C-alpha positions as CSV (number, residue, x, y, z in Angstrom):
1,M,6.1,28.6,7.6
2,P,5.0,25.1,8.5
3,K,1.8,25.0,10.4
4,T,1.8,24.0,14.1
5,L,0.3,20.6,14.7
6,P,-1.5,19.5,17.8
7,K,1.0,17.8,20.2
8,S,-1.5,15.3,21.5
9,L,-4.7,14.1,20.0
10,P,-7.4,11.9,21.7
11,R,-7.1,8.2,21.0
12,P,-9.1,7.3,17.9
13,S,-12.5,6.0,18.8
14,P,-13.3,2.2,18.3
15,D,-15.5,3.2,15.4
16,E,-12.5,5.0,13.7
17,I,-10.2,2.0,14.3
18,D,-12.7,-0.7,13.2
19,P,-15.8,0.9,11.7
20,F,-16.9,-2.5,10.2
21,R,-17.3,-4.5,13.4
22,P,-21.1,-4.1,13.9
23,A,-21.9,-5.2,10.3
24,R,-19.2,-7.9,10.4
25,V,-20.6,-9.4,13.5
26,Q,-24.3,-9.1,12.5
27,S,-24.4,-10.0,8.8
28,G,-20.9,-10.0,7.4
29,V,-21.8,-7.4,4.7
30,L,-22.0,-3.7,4.8
31,P,-24.3,-2.1,2.1
32,A,-22.3,0.9,1.1
33,R,-22.3,3.6,-1.5
34,F,-19.2,5.1,-3.2
35,A,-19.8,8.2,-5.4
36,G,-23.4,7.2,-5.5
37,E,-22.7,3.6,-6.6
38,P,-24.1,0.8,-4.4
39,I,-21.2,-1.6,-3.5
40,P,-21.8,-4.2,-0.8
41,M,-18.6,-4.7,1.3
42,I,-17.7,-8.3,2.2
43,L,-16.3,-8.1,5.7
44,R,-15.5,-11.5,7.2
45,H,-12.1,-13.2,6.8
46,A,-13.4,-16.4,5.3
47,E,-15.8,-14.8,2.9
48,V,-13.2,-12.3,1.7
49,R,-10.7,-15.1,1.0
50,R,-13.4,-17.1,-0.7
51,A,-14.4,-14.2,-3.0
52,A,-10.7,-13.4,-3.8
53,K,-10.3,-16.9,-5.1
54,D,-13.5,-17.0,-7.1
55,W,-12.4,-14.8,-10.1
56,Q,-15.2,-16.2,-12.3
57,T,-17.9,-14.7,-10.0
58,F,-15.9,-11.7,-8.8
59,S,-13.8,-10.6,-11.7
60,S,-10.8,-8.2,-12.0
61,D,-11.3,-7.9,-15.8
62,A,-12.6,-4.4,-15.3
63,P,-10.2,-1.6,-16.4
64,M,-10.3,1.4,-14.0
65,R,-13.0,-0.3,-11.8
66,V,-10.9,-2.5,-9.5
67,P,-10.0,0.5,-7.2
68,I,-12.9,1.9,-5.2
69,P,-13.8,4.7,-6.1
70,S,-13.2,3.8,-9.7
71,E,-10.4,5.7,-11.6
72,E,-11.9,6.6,-15.0
73,A,-11.1,10.3,-14.3
74,V,-7.4,9.7,-13.6
75,R,-6.2,7.2,-16.2
76,S,-7.2,5.6,-19.5
77,V,-5.2,2.4,-19.4
78,R,-5.8,-0.9,-17.7
79,Q,-3.4,-1.4,-14.8
80,L,-1.7,-4.8,-15.2
81,P,-1.7,-7.4,-13.9
82,I,-4.2,-6.3,-11.3
83,E,-7.0,-5.6,-13.7
84,A,-7.0,-8.9,-15.5
85,D,-8.3,-12.4,-14.9
86,P,-6.6,-15.7,-15.9
87,P,-4.9,-16.6,-18.1
88,L,-3.8,-13.0,-19.0
89,H,-3.2,-12.1,-15.4
90,G,-0.8,-15.0,-14.8
91,Q,1.1,-14.2,-18.0
92,F,1.8,-10.6,-16.9
93,R,2.5,-11.5,-13.4
94,D,5.1,-14.1,-14.5
95,L,6.7,-11.4,-16.7
96,L,7.1,-9.0,-13.7
97,K,8.2,-11.4,-11.0
98,P,12.0,-11.1,-11.7
99,V,11.7,-7.3,-11.0
100,F,9.4,-7.6,-7.9
101,L,11.3,-10.4,-6.3
102,R,14.6,-8.4,-6.4
103,P,14.1,-7.6,-2.6
104,L,14.8,-11.3,-1.8
105,Q,18.4,-10.9,-3.1
106,P,21.0,-10.2,-0.3
107,A,22.8,-7.5,-2.4
108,Y,19.5,-5.7,-2.8
109,Q,18.7,-5.9,0.9
110,A,22.1,-4.5,1.7
111,R,21.5,-1.4,-0.6
112,L,18.1,-0.9,1.0
113,D,19.5,-1.1,4.5
114,R,22.0,1.6,3.5
115,L,19.1,3.8,2.2
116,V,17.1,3.3,5.4
117,A,20.0,3.9,7.7
118,G,21.0,7.1,5.9
119,L,17.5,8.5,6.1
120,I,17.3,7.8,9.8
121,D,20.7,9.3,10.4
122,A,19.6,12.4,8.6
123,A,16.4,12.6,10.7
124,V,18.4,12.2,13.9
125,A,20.7,15.1,12.9
126,R,17.7,17.5,12.8
127,P,15.9,18.9,15.8
128,R,12.5,17.7,14.4
129,I,11.3,16.0,11.2
130,E,7.9,15.7,9.6
131,V,7.7,11.9,9.1
132,V,5.2,11.7,6.3
133,R,6.7,14.0,3.6
134,D,10.3,14.3,4.8
135,F,10.9,10.7,5.7
136,A,8.3,8.1,4.6
137,L,7.7,9.6,1.2
138,P,11.5,9.9,0.3
139,L,11.9,6.3,1.7
140,Q,9.1,4.9,-0.5
141,S,10.3,6.8,-3.6
142,R,14.0,6.0,-3.3
143,A,13.3,2.4,-2.5
144,L,11.0,2.2,-5.6
145,A,13.9,3.6,-7.7
146,L,16.1,0.8,-6.4
147,L,13.4,-1.8,-7.2
148,L,12.8,-0.5,-10.7
149,G,16.5,-0.1,-11.5
150,M,16.3,3.6,-11.9
151,P,18.8,6.3,-10.8
152,D,18.4,8.1,-7.5
153,A,17.7,11.3,-9.4
154,A,14.5,9.8,-10.8
155,A,13.2,9.4,-7.2
156,E,13.6,13.1,-6.6
157,E,11.0,13.8,-9.2
158,W,8.7,11.1,-7.8
159,I,8.9,12.6,-4.4
160,G,7.5,15.8,-5.8
161,W,4.3,13.9,-6.8
162,G,3.3,13.7,-3.2
163,T,1.9,10.8,-1.1
164,H,-0.6,9.7,-3.7
165,V,0.1,10.0,-7.5
166,F,-3.6,10.9,-8.3
167,H,-4.9,12.6,-5.1
168,D,-2.4,14.7,-3.2
169,G,-3.5,18.3,-3.3
170,G,-6.3,20.4,-4.6
171,D,-6.7,18.8,-8.0
172,G,-10.4,18.0,-7.7
173,D,-10.9,14.6,-9.4
174,G,-7.1,14.1,-9.9
175,S,-7.4,14.1,-13.7
176,A,-4.5,16.6,-14.2
177,R,-2.2,14.6,-12.0
178,G,-3.2,11.4,-13.8
179,Q,-2.5,12.9,-17.2
180,G,0.9,14.1,-15.9
181,L,1.8,10.6,-14.8
182,D,0.7,9.2,-18.2
183,R,2.9,11.7,-20.0
184,Y,5.9,10.9,-17.7
185,I,5.6,7.2,-18.4
186,R,5.2,7.5,-22.1
187,R,8.3,9.8,-22.3
188,A,10.3,7.4,-20.2
189,L,9.3,4.5,-22.5
190,A,10.1,6.4,-25.6
191,A,13.6,7.3,-24.2
192,A,14.2,3.6,-23.4
193,S,13.4,2.4,-26.9
194,G,16.3,0.4,-28.3
195,R,18.3,0.9,-25.1
196,G,19.8,-1.9,-23.1
197,G,19.7,-2.0,-19.4
198,D,17.8,-3.5,-16.5
199,D,15.6,-0.5,-15.6
200,V,11.9,-1.1,-15.8
201,F,11.3,1.0,-18.9
202,A,14.0,-0.8,-20.9
203,L,12.7,-4.1,-19.7
204,L,9.2,-3.2,-20.8
205,Q,10.4,-2.2,-24.2
206,R,11.9,-5.7,-24.7
207,A,9.2,-7.7,-22.9
208,E,7.0,-10.3,-24.6
209,V,3.9,-12.1,-23.4
210,A,2.3,-15.1,-25.1
211,G,4.9,-14.8,-27.9
212,R,4.3,-11.1,-28.7
213,R,5.7,-7.8,-27.8
214,L,3.7,-5.7,-25.4
215,T,1.5,-2.9,-26.7
216,T,2.3,0.6,-25.6
217,D,-0.8,0.8,-23.5
218,E,0.1,-2.5,-21.8
219,Q,3.6,-1.0,-21.0
220,V,2.0,2.1,-19.7
221,G,-0.5,0.1,-17.6
222,I,2.2,-1.9,-15.9
223,A,4.2,1.2,-15.1
224,N,1.1,3.1,-13.9
225,L,0.5,0.4,-11.4
226,A,4.1,0.3,-10.3
227,F,3.9,4.1,-9.5
228,A,0.4,4.2,-8.1
229,G,0.2,1.0,-6.2
230,G,2.0,0.6,-2.8
231,R,2.7,4.3,-2.5
232,D,0.4,5.8,0.1
233,T,0.0,2.3,1.7
234,V,3.8,2.1,2.4
235,I,3.9,5.7,3.5
236,H,1.0,5.2,6.0
237,T,2.5,2.0,7.4
238,V,6.0,3.6,7.8
239,S,4.4,6.6,9.6
240,R,2.3,4.4,11.9
241,I,5.4,2.3,12.9
242,V,7.4,5.4,13.8
243,A,4.5,6.7,15.9
244,H,4.0,3.3,17.6
245,F,7.6,3.0,18.7
246,A,7.6,6.6,19.9
247,G,5.1,5.4,22.6
248,H,6.3,1.8,23.0
249,R,10.1,2.0,23.1
250,A,10.5,-1.1,25.2
251,E,8.9,-3.2,22.5
252,L,11.4,-1.8,19.9
253,E,14.3,-2.6,22.2
254,T,13.1,-6.2,22.5
255,I,12.7,-6.9,18.8
256,W,15.2,-4.8,16.8
257,P,18.3,-7.1,17.2
258,D,16.3,-10.2,16.2
259,P,15.4,-10.7,12.5
260,R,12.8,-13.4,13.4
261,R,11.0,-11.1,15.9
262,I,11.2,-8.2,13.3
263,A,9.5,-10.5,10.7
264,F,6.6,-11.2,13.1
265,A,6.3,-7.6,14.0
266,T,6.2,-6.5,10.3
267,E,3.3,-8.9,9.6
268,E,1.4,-7.6,12.7
269,F,1.8,-3.9,11.6
270,V,0.5,-4.8,8.1
271,R,-2.5,-6.5,9.7
272,F,-3.2,-3.8,12.2
273,V,-2.7,-0.8,10.0
274,S,-4.3,-2.4,6.9
275,P,-3.4,0.7,4.9
276,L,-5.5,-0.4,1.9
277,T,-9.1,-0.6,3.2
278,H,-10.5,-2.7,0.3
279,I,-10.5,-3.5,-3.4
280,G,-13.2,-3.9,-5.9
281,R,-14.4,-6.8,-8.0
282,V,-17.0,-6.8,-10.9
283,C,-19.7,-9.4,-11.2
284,P,-20.2,-10.5,-14.8
285,E,-23.5,-12.1,-13.8
286,P,-26.2,-11.2,-11.2
287,T,-25.2,-12.6,-7.8
288,E,-25.7,-11.8,-4.1
289,V,-23.4,-11.5,-1.1
290,G,-24.8,-11.8,2.4
291,G,-28.3,-11.4,1.1
292,E,-27.4,-8.2,-0.8
293,P,-28.2,-8.5,-4.5
294,V,-25.5,-7.5,-7.0
295,A,-26.6,-6.8,-10.6
296,A,-24.7,-7.9,-13.6
297,D,-21.7,-5.6,-14.1
298,G,-22.2,-4.4,-10.5
299,R,-19.3,-4.3,-8.0
300,V,-18.5,-5.7,-4.6
301,S,-15.8,-4.7,-2.1
302,L,-13.3,-7.2,-0.6
303,C,-12.6,-5.4,2.7
304,W,-9.1,-6.4,3.8
305,A,-9.3,-4.0,6.8
306,S,-12.4,-5.7,8.2
307,A,-11.1,-9.2,7.5
308,N,-7.9,-8.3,9.4
309,R,-10.0,-7.5,12.5
310,D,-12.2,-10.6,12.3
311,E,-12.6,-11.7,16.0
312,T,-13.2,-15.3,14.9
313,V,-9.7,-15.4,13.4
314,F,-7.6,-13.0,15.5
315,D,-7.4,-13.1,19.2
316,R,-7.8,-9.5,20.6
317,P,-7.7,-8.1,17.1
318,D,-7.6,-4.4,18.2
319,E,-4.3,-4.9,20.0
320,I,-0.9,-4.7,18.4
321,R,0.8,-8.0,19.4
322,L,4.2,-8.0,17.7
323,D,4.7,-11.7,18.4
324,R,1.3,-12.7,16.9
325,S,1.4,-16.2,15.5
326,P,-0.3,-17.5,13.4
327,N,-1.1,-14.3,11.6
328,P,-3.2,-15.1,8.5
329,H,-3.7,-11.4,7.7
330,L,-4.9,-10.2,4.3
331,G,-2.9,-7.0,4.3
332,F,-1.3,-8.0,1.0
333,G,-4.6,-9.3,-0.4
334,S,-5.4,-12.9,-1.1
335,G,-5.8,-15.3,-4.0
336,I,-4.2,-14.9,-7.4
337,H,-3.9,-11.1,-6.9
338,T,-1.8,-11.2,-3.8
339,C,0.2,-8.1,-3.8
340,L,3.2,-8.3,-6.3
341,G,5.0,-5.7,-4.2
342,A,4.8,-7.6,-0.9
343,A,8.4,-8.5,-0.9
344,Q,9.4,-4.9,-1.4
345,A,7.0,-3.7,1.4
346,R,8.3,-6.3,3.8
347,A,11.9,-5.5,3.1
348,I,11.3,-1.8,3.7
349,L,9.4,-2.3,6.9
350,R,11.8,-4.9,8.3
351,S,14.8,-2.6,7.6
352,L,12.9,0.3,9.1
353,I,12.2,-1.5,12.4
354,H,15.8,-2.7,12.7
355,H,17.4,0.7,12.0
356,L,15.0,2.6,14.2
357,G,16.2,0.4,17.1
358,A,19.9,0.4,16.1
359,R,20.2,4.1,15.4
360,T,17.8,5.9,17.8
361,R,17.6,6.0,21.5
362,A,14.2,7.7,21.7
363,I,11.5,9.0,19.4
364,T,9.2,11.8,20.6
365,I,6.0,12.9,18.9
366,L,5.8,16.7,18.7
367,G,2.6,17.0,16.7
368,E,0.3,15.0,14.6
369,E,-2.6,15.3,12.1
370,R,-4.4,12.0,11.3
371,Q,-5.4,10.8,7.9
372,Y,-8.8,9.1,7.5
373,D,-10.5,7.1,4.8
374,E,-13.8,9.0,4.8
375,Q,-16.7,7.6,2.9
376,D,-20.5,7.9,3.2
377,S,-20.7,4.6,5.1
378,Y,-17.6,4.8,7.4
379,R,-14.7,6.8,8.6
380,R,-11.5,4.9,9.2
381,W,-8.1,6.0,10.5
382,V,-5.4,4.9,8.1
383,G,-2.3,7.0,8.9
384,Y,-1.1,10.6,9.2
385,R,-1.4,13.7,7.1
386,A,1.6,15.0,9.1
387,L,3.6,13.6,12.0
388,D,6.3,15.7,13.6
389,V,8.8,13.9,15.7
390,A,12.2,14.3,17.3
391,M,14.6,11.3,17.0
392,E,17.5,11.0,19.5
393,A,20.6,9.2,18.4
394,R,21.7,6.0,20.1
395,T,25.1,6.7,21.5
């Protein structure tokens, strides 16, 4: 029997919404520790962008150490292209662009629209729906199957992995889930060997970079990132959008018929939610950030969430302003590692906003349990563990 969720929770405190503000204003750096490792967090918009461009000083050539905390316990392969520097990074990114730019094609967008509309219609037909696992998770997984050229049946298995491929349940350090993902990918690659087709596994078997075929570990590393990256971040953003429009219906009525307004709103939700708090970089040589020393092979954090609240860049940054322009947010990262899945995320969120307006008359929150990014140095609201709502059909 599903547990009963609180119908109404107090508004998150300012410290839970933007825990980085005091350090951002005072020094621009937060000395933090993650699993006992000292990692200074770069907080200001300009400094985060500068560090993201300076790959010689702040390197991504660090397998398993770009995420914070690091992921040695959950995988043994380098995620590509995110854990590489030029020129290797660019070679792998160019290889993958034809897949990850599929959402820009009108036919793809039409299929995605049908997927989103169908999920909303199914939600409307029920007296209540838990948004995180019964709506946002299926949406992310089925949209990923569309992106990767996989059958719908494949997405049903992915839905069973939960909201995070490594850390969704009581698996301790996530090692068992990581090993399961690795086995799944290697089986899928073996099944695709010698097979034609446009699905991602068949493409990886045929792919070449710098005039050579990919190694198996390179294939696995690309697929690992495709499944792990953009999963919980999309799910959190979808859930936060649904919750926002439950309380701000007039805003939805204003924007849903207008693609241009939807585009502005999408960027603002990505800025405001900032579902990925930060990402790591490794310093090959000793350096310092904001007066904080970093030893050779030490790490720093590029804090997207703080940069997206920088009061010197964004007017009233703690408000959702769906017509915000300009909006130079870093919700999809910055520099050469700008999120390869940004087109997919934008397509999902734009379709969601449109169809929530077109297919519902009201959304009512029936219960909620918030999800926090909780670390020794901060506690930040990112989304929901559970969000029960009722959606009423537009007649």
